N, C-alpha and C positions, 0 to 999 in steps of 0.2 A: 563710859565705853568699856569694853571688855579687854582691851589691850593691856592695861596696867595689871589686872589680876593674872593674866596669862604670863606676862613677863615676870611677875613676882613668883609665880609657881615654877617657871623655868629656872629661876634663880634658886628657889628653895630646893630644887632637885640636885643642886650642886654644879650648875653650869657657869658659875662666876669666873672660874679660872680660864678655861679655853673656849667657852661659848658653845659647848656641845654636851649632850647627855648620852652616856653609854647605857646599855641595858642594866648593868650591875648598879649604876647610880640610880637609874629609874626604879629598879626593884627595891633598893634600899629606901628610897624616898617614899614609895607607895606604902611602905610599912609605917611611916610616920603619921601620927594623927593630924598634925598641921597640914600636911600635904593632902591627906584624904579630905579634909574640910575644904581646902582650896578647890579640889576637883568637884566636890559636891556643890560648892558655890557657883561654879561654872556650868553646872548641869551635866557633868561627866561622871559616868558610873564606870569605875575601873575595877571590874570583878576578876579580870585575868590580865596580870601585868604583862606577860609575854605577848599575848595577842594585841593588847592595846599598844604596846611599844612598836610592834611590827606595822600596825596601822599608821603610826606616827612617822615611822622611818620610810618615807616615800621613795627614796633612792636605794633602799636596801643596803646602805653603807655600814650598818652596824652601830651608827651613832646618829643622834637627832640634833640638828642645828636649830637655832631659834626660829628661823623661817618655817621649817618643817613642823616644829612643835606648835607654832602659832596657827598655821593653816590646818593642821591635824585637829587641834582642839576646837577650832571654829567649825570644822566639818563634822566632828563627832558629837557636838553638843546636842542635848535634848533627845527626843524620840526620833526614830527614823521616819522620814516622810515616805508616803506611798510611792512617790516618784523614785526615791532612792532604792527601795525594795524592788520596784519594777525594773530599774536599770540593772540591778544585780542579777535578777532572774533572766533578763534578756542576755546579759553578758555571759552568764553561766551556760545558757542554752546554746549560744553561738560557739563558745569554747568546746562544748561537748560535740556539737555537730562538726566543727572544724577538725577536732581530734579524730573523729570517726573517719572523715575523708582522708586524713593523713595516714591513718592506720591501713585503710584499704589501698591507698597508693603504695605504701611501703610493702605490703604483702605482694602486690603485683610486681614491684621491682625486684623483690627478693626471689620470687619465682622465676623471673626472667634471668636473673643472675645464676640461679641454680641450674636452669636449663642450659645456659651458655657454658657453665663449668662442666656440665655433663657432656656437652657436645665437644668441647676442647679436649677433655681428658679421656673421652670414650667410656667413661664410667658413670653408671646411673647411681647417684648418691643415695637414692632411697631404696636401692636394691640390697636386700640383706646379704647377698653374696659378696658385695663390695664393702661391707661394713668395716673390714680391716683397714681400708683406705683412710677412714676417718680417725683411726687410732695411730696413724703414722707408718703403716706398713707400705713399702714402696713397690709399685708395679715395675716389672722388668719386661724387656722386649719379648720374651717367650710367654708373656701373659701370666707368668707365675707370680705369686705375691710372697714377699719375704721381708723380714726386717734385718737380715744379715746374710752375707754371701754363703756362709757355712750351712745355713738352713736349706739353701738351694743345691747343695752338693758341690759348691765351688770353694776353692781355697782363696784366702785373701792375699 
């Protein structure tokens, strides 16, 4: 069975003490010839330590526990099956489509917010004449714009 070699590999990476592997432990271990041979024996090609570690770290906690390591190694062994690649393509397509819908939704909501702010303030935010408003210049009752009372001819 494959469980013993995977557990031995986990141990070789330095997880004896606390039962977890950090990225630095993993990176150090991957540079060891013995660990590389273990990975090869399991049918795992670790060509990019960071990417491989992130694939093992299922909960994105920054450390890999024995259960994550075991499941990850079993999942990543050998060549990718067509069904795996198909699932990735489907998931990526779904994410792109969903992100596009969200982007459109947010554009609509931002435009509504912009319109409401313009209505409440009486200022068209996209009007170049009102550009000072965006820089912090305060409107006054007489519709003059100033950043200080002295500029309006008033004493403070």
